[in-house]
N, CA, C and O atoms as a Tinker XYZ file with bonds, in Angstrom:
   392  protein
     1  N     95.478000  105.617000   60.878000    73     2
     2  CA    95.736000  105.478000   62.592000    64     1     3
     3  C     94.553000  106.098000   63.229000    63     2     4     5
     4  O     94.112000  107.150000   62.765000    81     3
     5  N     93.914000  105.444000   64.416000    73     3     6
     6  CA    93.139000  105.866000   64.868000    64     5     7
     7  C     93.651000  106.542000   65.896000    63     6     8     9
     8  O     94.815000  106.273000   66.193000    81     7
     9  N     92.925000  107.579000   66.692000    73     7    10
    10  CA    93.431000  108.152000   67.466000    64     9    11
    11  C     93.261000  107.515000   68.984000    63    10    12    13
    12  O     92.789000  106.379000   68.925000    81    11
    13  N     93.508000  107.933000   70.220000    73    11    14
    14  CA    93.135000  107.744000   71.192000    64    13    15
    15  C     92.031000  108.934000   71.310000    63    14    16    17
    16  O     92.215000  110.139000   71.134000    81    15
    17  N     90.547000  108.091000   71.742000    73    15    18
    18  CA    89.540000  108.678000   71.795000    64    17    19
    19  C     89.196000  109.670000   73.067000    63    18    20    21
    20  O     89.993000  109.619000   74.004000    81    19
    21  N     88.161000  110.501000   73.169000    73    19    22
    22  CA    88.376000  111.096000   74.673000    64    21    23
    23  C     88.237000  109.982000   75.642000    63    22    24    25
    24  O     88.947000  109.971000   76.647000    81    23
    25  N     87.237000  108.899000   75.376000    73    23    26
    26  CA    87.236000  108.062000   76.509000    64    25    27
    27  C     87.923000  106.501000   76.671000    63    26    28    29
    28  O     87.607000  105.596000   77.444000    81    27
    29  N     88.860000  106.551000   75.753000    73    27    30
    30  CA    90.386000  106.421000   76.484000    64    29    31
    31  C     90.911000  107.338000   77.517000    63    30    32    33
    32  O     91.077000  107.272000   78.735000    81    31
    33  N     91.081000  108.080000   76.737000    73    31    34
    34  CA    92.083000  109.415000   77.404000    64    33    35
    35  C     91.237000  109.558000   78.906000    63    34    36    37
    36  O     91.936000  110.012000   79.812000    81    35
    37  N     90.345000  109.348000   79.134000    73    35    38
    38  CA    89.607000  109.131000   80.239000    64    37    39
    39  C     90.234000  108.015000   81.084000    63    38    40    41
    40  O     90.733000  108.318000   82.167000    81    39
    41  N     90.240000  106.740000   80.656000    73    39    42
    42  CA    90.816000  105.842000   81.526000    64    41    43
    43  C     92.380000  106.236000   81.419000    63    42    44    45
    44  O     93.109000  105.881000   82.345000    81    43
    45  N     92.766000  106.742000   80.654000    73    43    46
    46  CA    94.291000  106.864000   80.856000    64    45    47
    47  C     94.064000  107.923000   81.889000    63    46    48    49
    48  O     94.228000  107.352000   82.967000    81    47
    49  N     93.856000  108.806000   82.037000    73    47    50
    50  CA    93.792000  109.834000   83.613000    64    49    51
    51  C     93.962000  108.699000   84.640000    63    50    52    53
    52  O     94.975000  108.599000   85.333000    81    51
    53  N     93.096000  107.994000   84.692000    73    51    54
    54  CA    93.082000  106.536000   85.382000    64    53    55
    55  C     94.188000  106.282000   85.871000    63    54    56    57
    56  O     94.629000  106.612000   86.972000    81    55
    57  N     94.953000  105.320000   84.557000    73    55    58
    58  CA    96.004000  104.577000   84.526000    64    57    59
    59  C     97.235000  105.591000   85.437000    63    58    60    61
    60  O     97.834000  104.907000   86.268000    81    59
    61  N     97.628000  106.907000   85.401000    73    59    62
    62  CA    98.429000  107.826000   86.101000    64    61    63
    63  C     98.353000  107.725000   86.990000    63    62    64    65
    64  O     99.301000  108.025000   87.715000    81    63
    65  N     96.892000  107.119000   87.625000    73    63    66
    66  CA    96.861000  107.544000   88.776000    64    65    67
    67  C     97.938000  106.590000   89.650000    63    66    68    69
    68  O     98.690000  107.021000   90.524000    81    67
    69  N     97.840000  105.279000   89.235000    73    67    70
    70  CA    98.583000  104.229000   89.623000    64    69    71
    71  C    100.304000  103.707000   89.641000    63    70    72    73
    72  O    101.073000  102.801000   89.963000    81    71
    73  N    100.144000  105.589000   88.781000    73    71    74
    74  CA   102.533000  105.492000   88.339000    64    73    75
    75  C    102.498000  106.498000   89.186000    63    74    76    77
    76  O    102.558000  107.488000   88.458000    81    75
    77  N    102.410000  107.020000   90.803000    73    75    78
    78  CA   102.777000  107.934000   91.173000    64    77    79
    79  C    104.203000  107.283000   92.083000    63    78    80    81
    80  O    104.536000  108.080000   92.961000    81    79
    81  N    104.910000  106.265000   92.048000    73    79    82
    82  CA   106.181000  105.967000   92.362000    64    81    83
    83  C    106.914000  105.654000   90.925000    63    82    84    85
    84  O    107.898000  104.935000   90.751000    81    83
    85  N    106.423000  106.136000   90.280000    73    83    86
    86  CA   107.084000  106.121000   88.603000    64    85    87
    87  C    107.910000  107.063000   87.703000    63    86    88    89
    88  O    108.003000  107.166000   86.480000    81    87
    89  N    108.595000  107.849000   88.957000    73    87    90
    90  CA   108.605000  109.316000   88.133000    64    89    91
    91  C    109.253000  109.341000   86.522000    63    90    92    93
    92  O    109.130000  110.195000   85.644000    81    91
    93  N    109.814000  108.347000   86.528000    73    91    94
    94  CA   109.947000  108.268000   84.934000    64    93    95
    95  C    109.616000  107.527000   83.647000    63    94    96    97
    96  O    110.048000  107.244000   82.530000    81    95
    97  N    108.206000  107.333000   84.786000    73    95    98
    98  CA   107.389000  106.589000   82.828000    64    97    99
    99  C    106.746000  107.878000   82.228000    63    98   100   101
   100  O    106.325000  108.930000   82.709000    81    99
   101  N    106.876000  107.202000   80.614000    73    99   102
   102  CA   106.731000  108.140000   79.756000    64   101   103
   103  C    104.494000  107.654000   79.812000    63   102   104   105
   104  O    103.731000  106.696000   79.929000    81   103
   105  N    104.499000  109.385000   79.597000    73   103   106
   106  CA   102.977000  109.470000   79.384000    64   105   107
   107  C    102.879000  110.371000   77.978000    63   106   108   109
   108  O    101.892000  111.055000   77.706000    81   107
   109  N    104.077000  110.259000   77.120000    73   107   110
   110  CA   103.865000  110.957000   75.737000    64   109   111
   111  C    102.558000  110.431000   75.204000    63   110   112   113
   112  O    101.700000  109.573000   75.410000    81   111
   113  N    103.017000  111.823000   74.081000    73   111   114
   114  CA   101.516000  111.135000   73.150000    64   113   115
   115  C    101.846000  109.702000   72.081000    63   114   116   117
   116  O    100.783000  109.235000   71.671000    81   115
   117  N    102.845000  109.089000   71.669000    73   115   118
   118  CA   103.808000  108.067000   71.834000    64   117   119
   119  C    103.569000  107.447000   72.715000    63   118   120   121
   120  O    102.774000  106.741000   72.096000    81   119
   121  N    103.537000  106.955000   73.906000    73   119   122
   122  CA   103.235000  106.441000   74.476000    64   121   123
   123  C    101.112000  105.849000   74.796000    63   122   124   125
   124  O    100.404000  104.853000   74.940000    81   123
   125  N    101.069000  107.082000   74.745000    73   123   126
   126  CA    99.466000  106.892000   74.919000    64   125   127
   127  C     98.982000  106.486000   73.397000    63   126   128   129
   128  O     97.905000  105.899000   73.303000    81   127
   129  N     99.609000  106.727000   72.400000    73   127   130
   130  CA    98.954000  105.678000   70.828000    64   129   131
   131  C     99.250000  104.031000   71.035000    63   130   132   133
   132  O     98.503000  103.077000   70.816000    81   131
   133  N    100.852000  104.078000   71.627000    73   131   134
   134  CA   100.680000  102.396000   71.561000    64   133   135
   135  C    100.073000  101.465000   72.258000    63   134   136   137
   136  O     99.937000  100.272000   71.990000    81   135
   137  N     99.528000  102.381000   73.640000    73   135   138
   138  CA    98.655000  101.797000   74.385000    64   137   139
   139  C     97.491000  101.386000   73.987000    63   138   140   141
   140  O     97.005000  100.263000   74.123000    81   139
   141  N     96.800000  102.824000   73.219000    73   139   142
   142  CA    95.349000  103.144000   72.667000    64   141   143
   143  C     95.487000  101.980000   71.350000    63   142   144   145
   144  O     94.474000  101.461000   70.881000    81   143
   145  N     96.633000  101.712000   70.925000    73   143   146
   146  CA    96.090000  100.567000   69.797000    64   145   147
   147  C     96.251000   99.468000   70.617000    63   146   148   149
   148  O     95.214000   98.884000   70.933000    81   147
   149  N     97.285000   99.051000   71.033000    73   147   150
   150  CA    97.124000   97.322000   72.259000    64   149   151
   151  C     95.645000   97.221000   72.636000    63   150   152   153
   152  O     94.885000   96.300000   72.336000    81   151
   153  N     95.356000   98.337000   73.355000    73   151   154
   154  CA    93.570000   98.041000   73.992000    64   153   155
   155  C     92.762000   98.089000   73.031000    63   154   156   157
   156  O     91.717000   97.454000   73.172000    81   155
   157  N     92.984000   98.866000   71.728000    73   155   158
   158  CA    91.527000   98.734000   70.648000    64   157   159
   159  C     91.903000   98.299000   69.844000    63   158   160   161
   160  O     91.428000   99.004000   68.953000    81   159
   161  N     92.807000   97.158000   69.110000    73   159   162
   162  CA    93.053000   96.231000   68.523000    64   161   163
   163  C     93.999000   95.097000   68.349000    63   162   164   165
   164  O     94.159000   94.339000   67.393000    81   163
   165  N     94.706000   95.179000   69.741000    73   163   166
   166  CA    95.164000   94.040000   70.303000    64   165   167
   167  C     96.693000   93.508000   69.746000    63   166   168   169
   168  O     97.422000   92.539000   69.957000    81   167
   169  N     96.722000   94.597000   69.005000    73   167   170
   170  CA    98.217000   95.032000   69.015000    64   169   171
   171  C     99.641000   94.671000   69.826000    63   170   172   173
   172  O     99.760000   95.266000   70.897000    81   171
   173  N    100.708000   93.793000   69.458000    73   171   174
   174  CA   101.089000   93.326000   70.582000    64   173   175
   175  C    102.060000   94.265000   71.126000    63   174   176   177
   176  O    102.911000   94.718000   70.361000    81   175
   177  N    102.036000   94.732000   72.757000    73   175   178
   178  CA   102.709000   95.604000   73.451000    64   177   179
   179  C    103.506000   94.300000   74.792000    63   178   180   181
   180  O    103.138000   93.663000   75.779000    81   179
   181  N    104.619000   94.491000   74.055000    73   179   182
   182  CA   105.532000   93.336000   75.085000    64   181   183
   183  C    105.518000   94.043000   76.855000    63   182   184   185
   184  O    106.015000   95.162000   76.985000    81   183
   185  N    104.967000   93.365000   78.063000    73   183   186
   186  CA   105.535000   93.797000   78.774000    64   185   187
   187  C    107.123000   93.593000   80.081000    63   186   188   189
   188  O    107.182000   92.808000   81.028000    81   187
   189  N    107.774000   94.214000   79.803000    73   187   190
   190  CA   109.250000   93.735000   80.586000    64   189   191
   191  C    109.559000   94.339000   81.717000    63   190   192   193
   192  O    108.524000   94.765000   82.230000    81   191
   193  N    110.207000   94.503000   82.155000    73   191   194
   194  CA   110.828000   94.903000   83.808000    64   193   195
   195  C    111.440000   96.413000   82.749000    63   194   196   197
   196  O    111.822000   97.355000   83.445000    81   195
   197  N    111.494000   96.544000   81.807000    73   195   198
   198  CA   112.496000   97.302000   81.487000    64   197   199
   199  C    111.503000   99.073000   80.610000    63   198   200   201
   200  O    111.966000  100.174000   80.311000    81   199
   201  N    109.802000   98.383000   80.478000    73   199   202
   202  CA   109.162000   98.932000   79.500000    64   201   203
   203  C    109.035000  100.506000   80.331000    63   202   204   205
   204  O    109.290000  100.630000   81.529000    81   203
   205  N    108.742000  101.258000   79.739000    73   203   206
   206  CA   108.702000  103.049000   80.359000    64   205   207
   207  C    107.041000  103.174000   80.004000    63   206   208   209
   208  O    106.645000  103.839000   80.961000    81   207
   209  N    106.096000  102.955000   79.325000    73   207   210
   210  CA   105.254000  103.112000   78.723000    64   209   211
   211  C    104.540000  103.318000   80.405000    63   210   212   213
   212  O    104.796000  102.469000   81.258000    81   211
   213  N    103.879000  104.210000   80.647000    73   211   214
   214  CA   103.419000  104.682000   81.750000    64   213   215
   215  C    102.086000  104.297000   81.842000    63   214   216   217
   216  O    101.632000  103.994000   82.946000    81   215
   217  N    101.499000  104.269000   80.996000    73   215   218
   218  CA    99.765000  103.988000   81.011000    64   217   219
   219  C     99.676000  102.188000   80.752000    63   218   220   221
   220  O     98.688000  101.454000   80.769000    81   219
   221  N    101.056000  101.883000   80.529000    73   219   222
   222  CA   100.796000  100.111000   80.753000    64   221   223
   223  C    101.463000   99.835000   82.152000    63   222   224   225
   224  O    101.192000   99.001000   83.016000    81   223
   225  N    102.560000  100.954000   82.077000    73   223   226
   226  CA   102.803000  100.630000   83.646000    64   225   227
   227  C    101.329000  100.517000   84.750000    63   226   228   229
   228  O    101.260000   99.647000   85.618000    81   227
   229  N    100.286000  101.495000   84.533000    73   227   230
   230  CA    99.407000  101.920000   85.415000    64   229   231
   231  C     97.877000  101.279000   85.193000    63   230   232   233
   232  O     96.804000  101.432000   85.776000    81   231
   233  N     98.274000  100.572000   84.177000    73   231   234
   234  CA    96.901000   99.292000   84.034000    64   233   235
   235  C     97.258000   98.617000   84.332000    63   234   236   237
   236  O     96.697000   98.512000   85.423000    81   235
   237  N     98.169000   97.537000   84.229000    73   235   238
   238  CA    98.992000   96.301000   85.522000    64   237   239
   239  C     98.959000   96.775000   86.840000    63   238   240   241
   240  O     99.057000   95.852000   87.648000    81   239
   241  N     98.815000   98.325000   87.544000    73   239   242
   242  CA    99.390000   98.155000   89.028000    64   241   243
   243  C     97.867000   97.854000   89.278000    63   242   244   245
   244  O     97.373000   97.075000   90.093000    81   243
   245  N     96.953000   99.075000   87.918000    73   243   246
   246  CA    95.272000   99.395000   88.435000    64   245   247
   247  C     94.720000   98.039000   88.389000    63   246   248   249
   248  O     93.531000   97.960000   88.698000    81   247
   249  N     95.354000   96.896000   88.053000    73   247   250
   250  CA    94.129000   95.421000   87.548000    64   249   251
   251  C     94.895000   94.423000   89.102000    63   250   252   253
   252  O     94.289000   93.395000   89.402000    81   251
   253  N     95.809000   94.697000   89.722000    73   251   254
   254  CA    96.489000   94.356000   90.609000    64   253   255
   255  C     96.036000   94.953000   92.075000    63   254   256   257
   256  O     96.142000   94.521000   93.223000    81   255
   257  N     95.553000   95.991000   91.573000    73   255   258
   258  CA    94.927000   96.691000   92.800000    64   257   259
   259  C     93.084000   96.456000   93.196000    63   258   260   261
   260  O     92.519000   96.226000   94.265000    81   259
   261  N     92.500000   96.664000   91.626000    73   259   262
   262  CA    91.626000   96.160000   91.741000    64   261   263
   263  C     91.182000   95.090000   92.367000    63   262   264   265
   264  O     90.383000   95.111000   93.303000    81   263
   265  N     91.965000   93.566000   91.598000    73   263   266
   266  CA    91.879000   92.594000   92.653000    64   265   267
   267  C     91.305000   92.778000   93.695000    63   266   268   269
   268  O     90.148000   92.545000   94.044000    81   267
   269  N     92.563000   93.419000   94.438000    73   267   270
   270  CA    92.718000   93.459000   96.137000    64   269   271
   271  C     91.349000   93.908000   96.878000    63   270   272   273
   272  O     90.701000   93.432000   97.810000    81   271
   273  N     91.176000   95.252000   95.882000    73   271   274
   274  CA    89.935000   96.174000   96.369000    64   273   275
   275  C     88.798000   95.230000   96.262000    63   274   276   277
   276  O     87.972000   95.669000   97.062000    81   275
   277  N     88.348000   94.242000   95.740000    73   275   278
   278  CA    87.416000   93.298000   95.676000    64   277   279
   279  C     87.391000   92.607000   96.266000    63   278   280   281
   280  O     86.310000   92.040000   96.420000    81   279
   281  N     88.968000   92.001000   97.280000    73   279   282
   282  CA    88.764000   90.967000   97.901000    64   281   283
   283  C     88.717000   91.191000   99.704000    63   282   284   285
   284  O     88.501000   90.392000  100.615000    81   283
   285  N     89.101000   93.003000   99.684000    73   283   286
   286  CA    88.832000   93.577000  100.676000    64   285   287
   287  C     87.216000   93.975000  101.107000    63   286   288   289
   288  O     86.678000   93.988000  102.214000    81   287
   289  N     86.723000   94.269000   99.850000    73   287   290
   290  CA    85.082000   94.542000  100.187000    64   289   291
   291  C     84.482000   93.518000  100.462000    63   290   292   293
   292  O     83.514000   93.535000  101.224000    81   291
   293  N     84.963000   92.361000   99.863000    73   291   294
   294  CA    84.435000   91.564000   99.990000    64   293   295
   295  C     84.237000   91.069000  101.584000    63   294   296   297
   296  O     83.122000   91.173000  102.095000    81   295
   297  N     85.410000   90.504000  102.374000    73   295   298
   298  CA    85.278000   90.718000  103.457000    64   297   299
   299  C     85.679000   91.763000  105.108000    63   298   300   301
   300  O     86.032000   91.602000  106.276000    81   299
   301  N     85.303000   92.853000  104.105000    73   299   302
   302  CA    84.851000   94.666000  104.904000    64   301   303
   303  C     86.003000   94.752000  105.018000    63   302   304   305
   304  O     86.055000   93.588000  105.415000    81   303
   305  N     87.262000   95.126000  105.048000    73   303   306
   306  CA    87.923000   95.242000  105.123000    64   305   307
   307  C     88.372000   96.957000  104.439000    63   306   308   309
   308  O     89.198000   97.757000  104.877000    81   307
   309  N     87.528000   97.058000  103.332000    73   307   310
   310  CA    87.413000   98.400000  102.735000    64   309   311
   311  C     85.800000   98.624000  102.252000    63   310   312   313
   312  O     84.769000   97.950000  102.276000    81   311
   313  N     86.080000   99.565000  101.938000    73   311   314
   314  CA    84.299000   99.734000  101.299000    64   313   315
   315  C     84.495000  100.821000  100.646000    63   314   316   317
   316  O     85.372000  101.606000  101.008000    81   315
   317  N     83.600000  101.089000   99.416000    73   315   318
   318  CA    83.037000  101.507000   98.165000    64   317   319
   319  C     83.533000  103.018000   98.517000    63   318   320   321
   320  O     84.288000  103.606000   97.743000    81   319
   321  N     83.090000  103.597000   99.677000    73   319   322
   322  CA    83.073000  105.169000  100.151000    64   321   323
   323  C     84.320000  105.364000  100.596000    63   322   324   325
   324  O     84.635000  106.553000  100.617000    81   323
   325  N     85.328000  104.440000  101.043000    73   323   326
   326  CA    87.008000  104.737000  101.414000    64   325   327
   327  C     87.445000  105.270000   99.909000    63   326   328   329
   328  O     88.143000  106.275000   99.771000    81   327
   329  N     86.968000  104.505000   98.824000    73   327   330
   330  CA    87.850000  104.826000   97.479000    64   329   331
   331  C     86.874000  106.124000   96.532000    63   330   332   333
   332  O     87.321000  106.725000   95.555000    81   331
   333  N     85.040000  106.387000   97.321000    73   331   334
   334  CA    85.310000  107.847000   96.554000    64   333   335
   335  C     86.325000  108.502000   97.528000    63   334   336   337
   336  O     87.238000  109.197000   97.081000    81   335
   337  N     86.192000  108.315000   98.662000    73   335   338
   338  CA    86.655000  109.363000   99.275000    64   337   339
   339  C     88.545000  110.103000   98.922000    63   338   340   341
   340  O     89.061000  111.217000   99.015000    81   339
   341  N     89.180000  108.238000   98.364000    73   339   342
   342  CA    90.546000  108.736000   97.777000    64   341   343
   343  C     90.097000  109.378000   96.606000    63   342   344   345
   344  O     91.075000  109.530000   95.874000    81   343
   345  N     88.693000  109.991000   95.897000    73   343   346
   346  CA    88.477000  110.899000   94.636000    64   345   347
   347  C     88.773000  109.602000   93.457000    63   346   348   349
   348  O     89.366000  109.934000   92.431000    81   347
   349  N     88.418000  108.365000   93.596000    73   347   350
   350  CA    87.929000  107.287000   92.679000    64   349   351
   351  C     86.882000  107.981000   92.388000    63   350   352   353
   352  O     86.029000  108.388000   93.176000    81   351
   353  N     86.969000  108.236000   90.397000    73   351   354
   354  CA    85.624000  108.976000   90.364000    64   353   355
   355  C     84.106000  107.450000   90.099000    63   354   356   357
   356  O     84.210000  106.371000   89.515000    81   355
   357  N     83.575000  107.719000   90.415000    73   355   358
   358  CA    82.009000  107.004000   90.505000    64   357   359
   359  C     82.253000  106.322000   89.092000    63   358   360   361
   360  O     82.983000  105.337000   89.205000    81   359
   361  N     81.963000  106.500000   88.181000    73   359   362
   362  CA    82.559000  106.091000   86.975000    64   361   363
   363  C     83.217000  105.299000   86.652000    63   362   364   365
   364  O     83.016000  104.550000   85.696000    81   363
   365  N     84.190000  105.298000   87.414000    73   363   366
   366  CA    85.480000  104.130000   87.445000    64   365   367
   367  C     85.003000  103.340000   87.764000    63   366   368   369
   368  O     84.801000  102.380000   87.021000    81   367
   369  N     84.365000  103.403000   89.764000    73   367   370
   370  CA    83.913000  102.237000   90.179000    64   369   371
   371  C     82.328000  101.477000   89.824000    63   370   372   373
   372  O     81.705000  100.549000   90.339000    81   371
   373  N     82.094000  102.336000   88.764000    73   371   374
   374  CA    81.198000  101.481000   88.351000    64   373   375
   375  C     81.740000  100.269000   86.983000    63   374   376   377
   376  O     81.522000   99.062000   86.883000    81   375
   377  N     82.324000  100.995000   86.292000    73   375   378
   378  CA    83.241000  100.278000   85.251000    64   377   379
   379  C     83.515000   99.250000   85.680000    63   378   380   381
   380  O     83.088000   98.212000   85.174000    81   379
   381  N     84.445000   99.281000   86.919000    73   379   382
   382  CA    85.358000   98.046000   87.460000    64   381   383
   383  C     83.914000   96.733000   87.920000    63   382   384   385
   384  O     83.867000   95.532000   87.656000    81   383
   385  N     83.195000   97.367000   88.460000    73   383   386
   386  CA    81.940000   96.514000   88.957000    64   385   387
   387  C     82.703000   96.691000   90.652000    63   386   388   389
   388  O     83.378000   95.880000   91.286000    81   387
   389  N     82.268000   98.052000   90.994000    73   387   390
   390  CA    82.789000   98.617000   92.581000    64   389   391
   391  C     81.413000   99.048000   93.188000    63   390   392
   392  O     81.359000   99.512000   94.327000    81   391
């Protein structure tokens, strides 16, 4: 079994940012391995209302936020500088096309 890479762990830290309202979210090594396996090998990872995998929850919330950010950027109600001021890393914004 391949362990989560340094690059994946960097992204895992971003997923954590989106789960601040979920103090019960599981960020254990097992949860990291489960999410890494899903993202790197396409292994099945069901998403249900009862999931506690914090990385999975964070990614879902992140995806919704990114969609909203892109819409807001288009209409001018959000700027890239605002996201940088909120401490989203430059590498992350570039990666998501912002």
